[in-house]
C-alpha positions as CSV (number, residue, x, y, z in Angstrom):
1,M,9.2,12.7,8.8
2,K,9.0,9.2,10.4
3,R,9.1,6.1,8.2
4,L,5.7,4.4,8.2
5,L,7.2,1.4,10.0
6,D,7.5,3.6,13.1
7,C,4.3,5.6,12.9
8,N,1.5,5.6,15.5
9,A,-2.1,6.5,14.9
10,S,-1.4,10.1,16.1
11,D,1.3,10.4,13.4
12,F,-1.1,9.3,10.7
13,R,-3.7,11.9,11.8
14,R,-1.3,14.7,11.3
15,M,-0.1,13.6,7.8
16,T,-1.0,15.1,4.5
17,G,-1.0,12.8,1.5
18,K,2.4,13.9,0.4
19,Q,3.8,13.3,3.8
20,L,2.3,9.8,3.8
21,K,4.0,9.2,0.5
22,Q,7.3,10.2,2.0
23,S,6.8,8.0,5.0
24,I,6.0,5.0,2.8
25,Q,9.1,5.7,0.7
26,A,11.3,5.8,3.8
27,S,10.1,2.4,4.8
28,E,12.0,0.8,1.8
29,G,9.5,-1.7,0.5
30,R,7.9,-2.8,3.8
31,V,4.4,-1.4,3.7
32,I,1.3,-3.6,3.6
33,V,-2.0,-2.5,2.0
34,A,-5.0,-4.7,2.8
35,E,-8.1,-4.4,0.7
36,V,-11.4,-5.1,2.5
37,V,-15.1,-4.9,1.6
38,G,-17.4,-3.3,4.1
39,E,-20.6,-4.0,2.2
40,F,-20.3,-7.8,2.8
41,A,-20.9,-9.4,6.2
42,P,-17.6,-9.4,8.1
43,L,-15.7,-12.7,8.6
44,Y,-16.5,-12.5,12.3
45,P,-19.5,-10.2,13.0
46,A,-18.1,-8.8,16.3
47,V,-15.5,-6.7,14.3
48,T,-15.3,-5.2,10.8
49,N,-13.1,-6.8,8.2
50,A,-10.9,-3.6,8.4
51,E,-10.2,-4.2,12.1
52,L,-9.4,-7.8,11.4
53,A,-6.9,-6.9,8.7
54,T,-5.4,-4.4,11.0
55,A,-4.9,-7.0,13.7
56,F,-3.0,-9.2,11.3
57,G,-0.5,-6.5,10.3
58,A,-2.0,-4.2,7.6
59,D,-0.5,-0.7,7.5
60,L,-3.0,0.9,5.2
61,L,-6.7,-0.1,4.6
62,L,-8.3,0.1,1.2
63,L,-12.1,-0.1,1.0
64,N,-13.4,-1.9,-2.1
65,W,-17.0,-2.0,-3.4
66,F,-17.7,1.1,-1.4
67,D,-20.4,3.4,-2.6
68,V,-19.5,6.9,-1.5
69,F,-23.2,8.0,-1.8
70,R,-24.5,5.1,0.1
71,P,-21.8,4.1,2.6
72,V,-21.9,0.8,4.3
73,V,-19.4,-0.9,6.6
74,N,-21.0,-3.9,8.2
75,G,-19.9,-4.5,11.8
76,L,-19.2,-0.8,12.4
77,D,-20.7,0.7,15.5
78,T,-22.2,3.7,13.7
79,N,-24.7,4.0,10.9
80,E,-24.0,7.7,10.3
81,P,-22.7,8.0,6.7
82,N,-20.5,11.0,7.4
83,Q,-18.9,9.3,10.4
84,M,-18.0,5.9,9.0
85,V,-14.5,6.6,7.7
86,E,-13.5,8.6,10.7
87,R,-14.8,5.9,13.0
88,L,-12.8,3.3,11.1
89,K,-9.7,5.4,11.5
90,Q,-10.4,5.7,15.2
91,L,-10.8,2.0,15.7
92,T,-7.9,0.9,13.6
93,G,-5.4,3.7,13.9
94,R,-4.6,3.3,10.2
95,P,-5.0,5.5,7.1
96,V,-8.1,4.5,5.1
97,G,-8.5,4.8,1.4
98,V,-11.2,4.0,-1.2
99,N,-11.2,2.4,-4.6
100,L,-13.1,4.3,-7.3
101,E,-13.4,2.9,-10.8
102,P,-12.8,4.8,-14.1
103,V,-15.2,2.9,-16.2
104,D,-14.9,3.2,-20.0
105,P,-18.2,2.9,-21.8
106,N,-16.4,2.1,-25.1
107,A,-14.1,-0.6,-23.7
108,K,-13.5,-3.6,-25.9
109,Q,-15.2,-6.3,-23.8
110,L,-13.4,-9.5,-22.9
111,E,-16.5,-10.7,-21.0
112,E,-19.9,-9.5,-20.1
113,L,-19.5,-6.4,-17.9
114,A,-21.2,-5.4,-14.7
115,T,-23.1,-2.1,-14.2
116,L,-21.7,-0.1,-11.3
117,P,-23.6,2.4,-9.1
118,K,-22.4,6.0,-9.5
119,G,-20.9,5.9,-6.0
120,R,-18.3,3.4,-7.1
121,M,-17.3,5.1,-10.3
122,A,-14.4,7.6,-10.5
123,T,-16.3,10.8,-11.4
124,A,-15.9,14.4,-10.3
125,E,-19.0,14.0,-8.0
126,S,-17.8,10.7,-6.4
127,L,-14.3,12.1,-5.8
128,Q,-15.7,15.2,-4.2
129,Q,-17.8,13.0,-1.9
130,A,-14.8,10.8,-1.1
131,K,-13.0,14.0,0.0
132,Q,-16.0,15.0,2.2
133,L,-16.1,11.6,3.8
134,G,-12.4,12.0,5.0
135,F,-10.5,9.3,3.1
136,D,-6.7,9.6,3.4
137,F,-6.1,8.5,-0.2
138,V,-7.9,7.3,-3.3
139,C,-7.1,4.4,-5.5
140,L,-8.3,4.6,-9.2
141,T,-8.5,1.0,-10.4
142,G,-11.0,-1.6,-11.7
143,N,-12.6,-4.7,-10.2
144,P,-13.3,-7.7,-12.5
145,K,-15.9,-7.2,-15.2
146,T,-16.0,-3.4,-14.9
147,G,-14.5,-2.2,-18.2
148,V,-11.9,0.1,-16.6
149,T,-9.2,1.1,-19.1
150,N,-5.9,2.9,-18.8
151,D,-7.2,5.8,-20.9
152,E,-10.0,6.4,-18.5
153,I,-7.6,6.0,-15.5
154,V,-5.5,8.9,-16.9
155,K,-8.6,11.1,-17.1
156,A,-9.6,10.1,-13.6
157,I,-6.2,10.9,-12.2
158,E,-6.4,14.4,-13.7
159,T,-9.9,14.9,-12.2
160,A,-8.8,13.5,-8.8
161,R,-5.8,15.9,-8.7
162,S,-7.9,18.9,-9.5
163,I,-10.5,18.1,-6.9
164,L,-8.4,16.7,-4.1
165,G,-5.5,19.1,-4.5
166,E,-1.7,18.7,-4.7
167,D,-1.4,17.4,-1.1
168,A,-3.6,14.4,-1.7
169,L,-2.3,10.9,-2.2
170,V,-3.5,9.4,-5.5
171,M,-2.9,5.8,-6.5
172,A,-3.8,4.5,-9.9
173,G,-3.5,1.4,-12.2
174,K,-4.9,-2.0,-12.9
175,M,-4.5,-5.3,-11.1
176,H,-5.9,-7.4,-13.9
177,A,-7.8,-7.0,-17.2
178,A,-11.0,-5.7,-15.5
179,G,-12.9,-7.3,-18.4
180,V,-11.1,-5.4,-21.2
181,A,-9.9,-7.4,-24.2
182,D,-6.8,-5.5,-25.2
183,E,-5.5,-4.8,-21.7
184,A,-5.0,-8.4,-20.4
185,G,-2.0,-10.4,-19.2
186,S,1.3,-8.7,-19.8
187,G,-0.6,-6.0,-21.8
188,I,-2.2,-4.6,-18.7
189,V,0.5,-2.0,-18.2
190,S,3.5,-0.7,-20.2
191,E,6.3,1.8,-19.7
192,E,4.3,4.3,-21.7
193,V,1.2,3.8,-19.5
194,V,3.3,4.2,-16.3
195,V,4.6,7.5,-17.5
196,R,1.2,8.7,-18.6
197,F,-0.2,8.0,-15.1
198,I,2.6,9.9,-13.4
199,H,2.3,12.9,-15.8
200,A,-1.4,13.0,-15.1
201,G,-0.7,13.3,-11.3
202,A,-0.4,9.8,-9.8
203,D,1.7,9.5,-6.7
204,V,1.6,5.7,-6.7
205,V,1.3,3.5,-9.8
206,L,-0.2,0.1,-9.1
207,M,0.4,-3.0,-11.2
208,P,0.1,-6.8,-10.8
209,A,2.6,-8.5,-8.7
210,P,4.8,-11.1,-10.4
211,G,3.0,-14.4,-10.6
212,T,-0.5,-13.0,-10.2
213,V,-1.4,-12.5,-13.8
214,P,-0.3,-14.6,-16.9
215,G,2.8,-13.1,-18.4
216,V,3.6,-10.8,-15.5
217,T,7.1,-11.9,-14.7
218,L,9.7,-10.6,-12.2
219,D,11.9,-9.1,-15.0
220,K,9.0,-7.2,-16.7
221,T,7.7,-5.9,-13.4
222,E,11.1,-4.8,-12.2
223,K,11.5,-2.6,-15.4
224,L,8.1,-1.0,-14.9
225,V,8.9,-0.2,-11.3
226,Q,12.1,1.3,-12.3
227,V,10.3,3.6,-14.7
228,A,7.9,4.7,-12.0
229,H,10.8,5.5,-9.6
230,E,12.7,7.4,-12.3
231,H,9.7,9.7,-12.7
232,G,9.2,10.3,-9.0
233,A,6.3,7.9,-8.3
234,L,6.1,4.9,-5.9
235,A,5.0,1.5,-7.1
236,M,2.4,-0.7,-5.5
237,L,2.4,-4.4,-6.6
238,T,-0.9,-6.1,-6.1
239,I,-2.6,-9.4,-5.5
240,G,-5.9,-8.9,-7.2
241,T,-6.6,-12.3,-8.6
242,S,-7.9,-14.2,-5.5
243,Q,-4.4,-15.6,-4.6
244,E,-4.9,-13.9,-1.3
245,G,-6.8,-17.1,-0.6
246,A,-3.8,-19.3,-1.6
247,D,-1.5,-21.2,0.7
248,E,1.1,-19.3,2.7
249,S,4.0,-20.6,0.6
250,T,2.5,-19.0,-2.5
251,I,2.0,-15.8,-0.6
252,R,5.6,-15.7,0.5
253,Q,6.8,-16.3,-3.1
254,I,4.7,-13.4,-4.4
255,A,5.9,-11.2,-1.5
256,L,9.6,-11.8,-2.1
257,A,9.2,-11.5,-5.9
258,S,7.5,-8.2,-5.4
259,K,10.2,-6.9,-3.1
260,M,12.9,-8.0,-5.5
261,A,11.0,-6.1,-8.2
262,G,11.2,-2.9,-6.1
263,A,7.7,-2.6,-4.7
264,D,7.2,0.3,-2.3
265,L,3.8,-0.9,-1.2
266,H,2.5,-4.5,-1.2
267,H,-1.2,-4.9,-1.8
268,I,-3.2,-8.0,-0.8
269,G,-6.8,-8.3,-2.1
270,D,-10.2,-9.0,-0.5
271,A,-11.1,-12.4,-2.0
272,G,-9.4,-14.8,0.3
273,Y,-12.7,-15.1,2.1
274,H,-15.8,-13.0,1.2
275,G,-14.4,-9.4,1.6
276,I,-11.0,-10.0,3.2
277,A,-7.8,-11.9,2.5
278,V,-7.2,-14.9,4.6
279,P,-5.9,-13.1,7.7
280,E,-3.0,-15.5,8.2
281,N,-1.9,-14.6,4.7
282,I,-1.7,-10.9,5.6
283,M,0.6,-11.8,8.5
284,A,2.6,-14.3,6.3
285,Y,3.1,-11.6,3.7
286,S,4.2,-9.1,6.3
287,I,6.7,-11.5,7.9
288,A,8.2,-12.3,4.5
289,I,9.0,-8.7,3.6
290,R,9.8,-7.2,7.1
291,G,10.2,-10.0,9.6
292,R,8.5,-10.7,12.9
293,R,9.7,-7.6,14.7
294,H,8.0,-5.0,12.5
295,T,5.0,-7.3,11.9
296,Y,4.3,-8.0,15.6
297,I,4.8,-4.3,16.5
298,R,2.3,-3.2,13.9
299,M,-0.2,-5.9,15.0
300,A,0.2,-4.8,18.7
301,R,0.4,-1.0,18.3
302,S,-2.6,0.6,19.9
303,P,-4.8,3.1,18.0
304,L,-4.6,5.2,21.2
305,R,-0.8,5.9,20.7
């Protein structure tokens, strides 16, 4: 199995979810996950936000705000719903995943919550549809104001595992409170929650990167990452609080703190501009954790290889 740093598009096409997990693990904390929104107008209409994130060094692409029953990727050269994910993979040469949200109708609200379409919620039906669309992985998490709770994430992991099978790559966790009063700040995640996610079937546990949420420090995050590793899971540390639109110095600080905490994957969110991180910040993050060599090679590597 190749480490992800050395993989071409042809390698990704042959991988199962479990093989992708091993490839990530072999890369020793040098994998970038870029979140993008296809429903919004792309930053530059000639290309999709996914292609732009790819050009600046992203290894994995994560579609946010994506309705699996009404797929939209603005800027894509196909309007055929069943072809969108495959076409994105052809154009970018990257594995493509989707966020689905385990909404808790009984969540204790921290703020007024939004109402989501069924195609964005983590249900058996939406997970089955995501499988049909050809996503390489699923991420069970919550956007702001959605009322996603850790209890519902556990249930969604179990459902995802039963529908997608043992070879699927399942990521799960919270980047911020998601509008829930008793799961905010340093209370977003705990050692107990990490273990529950893994026992339910999560391959990757995601949690806020140090410095992105109040009370989320390097020491606390490092301990949680160690728990994930001890139980056989990987850890993805996330920028889900619009700091993807901060200055490059801030991005580098978060990147190095996340690497020191033990991150296997480094996530950068979609709110730098409207639906994508500031592209230069994707590159700055990549250079900080793996240098120019691996960054430029990933940026230049053709999807035809």
